[in-house]
Every structure is written in structure tokens, then in C-alpha cells.
KEKE-3310 file (N, C-alpha, C; in steps of 0.2 Angstrom, whole numbers, plus 5000, padded with zeros to 4 digits):
npx = (5021:5037:5049:5057:5050:5040:5048:5053:5041:5037:5047:5046:5032:5019:5007:4990:4991:4983:4978:4972:4983:4993:4989:4987:4981:4985:4991:4986:4997:5007:5004:5006:5020:5024:5019:5026:5036:5045:5041:5053:5059:5050:5051:5064:5065:5055:5053:5045:5032:5030:5027:5014:5005:5000:4999:5008:5019:5020:5021:5034:5042:5040:5046:5059:5061:5062:5073:5073:5064:5048:5036:5024:5020:5023:5015:5002:5003:5004:4991:4982:4986:4982:4968:4965:4967:4959:4947:4944)
npy = (5054:5048:5039:5030:5025:5018:5008:5001:4996:4988:4978:4973:4970:4974:4965:4969:4983:4993:4989:4988:4986:4993:5007:5023:5038:5054:5071:5082:5088:5080:5068:5071:5073:5060:5052:5046:5038:5023:5012:5012:5024:5034:5033:5037:5049:5059:5062:5070:5069:5056:5057:5061:5051:5038:5025:5025:5027:5014:5006:5010:5006:4992:4990:4993:4982:4972:4973:4985:4982:4982:4972:4960:4951:4957:4968:4961:4955:4967:4972:4962:4963:4977:4976:4967:4975:4986:4979:4977)
npz = (4833:4840:4829:4836:4846:4839:4833:4844:4850:4839:4839:4852:4856:4868:4874:4875:4878:4883:4894:4911:4920:4914:4914:4920:4929:4925:4924:4910:4904:4909:4903:4890:4890:4893:4882:4871:4875:4880:4895:4904:4899:4903:4917:4919:4913:4918:4933:4940:4935:4938:4952:4952:4953:4963:4958:4947:4954:4961:4950:4945:4956:4955:4942:4946:4955:4946:4938:4930:4919:4911:4907:4899:4909:4921:4920:4921:4933:4941:4938:4943:4957:4959:4957:4967:4978:4976:4977:4990)
capx = (5025:5044:5050:5060:5044:5037:5052:5053:5034:5037:5052:5044:5025:5016:5000:4985:4994:4978:4975:4972:4990:4997:4986:4987:4978:4990:4989:4987:5004:5011:5003:5010:5027:5025:5015:5030:5042:5044:5041:5059:5061:5045:5053:5070:5065:5051:5052:5039:5026:5029:5025:5007:5001:5002:4999:5014:5025:5020:5024:5041:5045:5040:5051:5065:5062:5063:5079:5071:5060:5041:5033:5017:5019:5024:5009:4997:5004:5001:4984:4979:4987:4977:4961:4964:4967:4952:4941:4943)
capy = (5050:5047:5033:5025:5021:5013:5003:4997:4993:4983:4973:4969:4972:4972:4963:4973:4989:4998:4985:4991:4986:4998:5013:5027:5044:5059:5077:5082:5089:5074:5063:5074:5071:5052:5048:5042:5035:5017:5013:5015:5031:5038:5033:5040:5056:5063:5060:5075:5066:5050:5059:5063:5045:5032:5019:5025:5025:5007:5003:5012:5001:4985:4990:4993:4976:4968:4975:4990:4981:4982:4967:4958:4947:4962:4972:4957:4955:4974:4973:4958:4966:4983:4974:4964:4981:4990:4975:4976)
capz = (4838:4838:4826:4840:4850:4835:4832:4851:4850:4834:4841:4858:4857:4874:4873:4879:4880:4886:4900:4918:4923:4910:4914:4926:4928:4926:4921:4902:4902:4910:4898:4884:4890:4893:4877:4866:4879:4883:4902:4907:4898:4907:4924:4920:4911:4921:4940:4943:4933:4942:4958:4951:4953:4967:4954:4943:4959:4962:4943:4946:4961:4951:4937:4949:4957:4940:4934:4925:4914:4911:4902:4900:4915:4926:4920:4923:4941:4944:4937:4948:4964:4960:4957:4974:4983:4975:4978:4997)
cpx = (5032:5045:5053:5055:5041:5041:5053:5046:5034:5041:5049:5037:5022:5009:4995:4988:4990:4975:4976:4979:4995:4995:4987:4984:4984:4987:4989:4994:5009:5010:5006:5017:5028:5023:5020:5035:5040:5044:5047:5061:5056:5048:5059:5070:5061:5049:5046:5033:5025:5026:5017:5003:5004:5003:5006:5020:5025:5023:5032:5045:5045:5045:5058:5067:5063:5068:5078:5067:5052:5038:5026:5016:5019:5017:5003:4997:5001:4994:4980:4980:4982:4970:4960:4963:4960:4946:4939:4941)
cpy = (5049:5040:5028:5021:5016:5007:4998:4993:4987:4977:4969:4972:4969:4971:4967:4979:4994:4994:4989:4991:4991:5005:5017:5034:5050:5066:5077:5083:5083:5069:5065:5072:5063:5049:5044:5038:5028:5017:5015:5022:5036:5038:5037:5048:5061:5061:5064:5072:5059:5051:5061:5057:5040:5026:5019:5024:5018:5004:5005:5007:4994:4985:4989:4986:4970:4970:4981:4988:4981:4977:4965:4955:4952:4966:4968:4956:4961:4974:4968:4961:4972:4981:4971:4970:4984:4986:4975:4983)
cpz = (4835:4835:4831:4844:4846:4834:4839:4851:4845:4836:4848:4860:4864:4873:4878:4882:4884:4892:4906:4921:4920:4911:4921:4925:4930:4923:4913:4900:4903:4905:4891:4884:4890:4887:4873:4869:4881:4891:4905:4905:4902:4914:4924:4918:4915:4928:4942:4941:4937:4949:4958:4953:4958:4963:4950:4948:4960:4956:4943:4950:4958:4946:4940:4952:4952:4935:4929:4919:4916:4906:4903:4907:4921:4926:4922:4931:4944:4943:4942:4955:4965:4961:4964:4979:4982:4977:4986:5000)
residu = (MET:ARG:PRO:ASP:PHE:PHE:GLU:LEU:ALA:ARG:LYS:ALA:PRO:LEU:LYS:ASN:GLN:CYS:ALA:PHE:GLY:ASN:LEU:ALA:LEU:ILE:THR:VAL:SER:GLY:ASN:SER:LYS:PHE:SER:ASN:LEU:PRO:PRO:SER:GLY:LYS:ILE:ASN:SER:TYR:PRO:SER:VAL:ILE:GLN:GLN:SER:LEU:LYS:ILE:LYS:ILE:MET:GLU:LYS:MET:MET:PHE:LEU:HIS:GLY:GLY:LYS:TRP:ASP:GLN:LYS:ILE:SER:GLU:THR:HIS:LYS:ASP:GLU:MET:PHE:ARG:VAL:LEU:GLY:ASN)
# end
């Protein structure tokens, strides 16, 4: 992994990084491209991967609505909204 990712994670750790609000299904090659990037880097660097998943498209829109940031609160909101949609 790239050191800049670890530095970012150390400075601003995201609790429950593997929580449902942070996860999406994408291809193996898309995952390989995404694996070491912070959320904003994923959105800005690989628009073709974003198109693979409706969930990531929603996450992209949420980041846009929150000034390009993705944090614990936004992740929790996303998780709650997804569970609400999936529960119906």
C-alpha cells in the first residue's frame, strides 16, 4: 500500500472502515485501482469504476453534497438510508 494512504488514515481514522456504509461491490480490477485511495481520490481518479455500482454513485453524490468529504457521520447516514431502502 502507498504510504500516503497510511498517513491519511493515521491522521483522520474512520471508525468502522469496513461498515456497510463504506462498502460496495465492484470488479476485481476496480477494487485493485481503488484499494489505496481515500474516498475523494477514488471519485476523482476512476470515474469508470464509479459507474460499476449504484451504491458508489450514491456515495459520490453524498460526497458532492458535503463538500467533497466522506466521514464517519456521512457513512452512518448512508448505511441507515441503505438499510431503510433494502428493508422495504
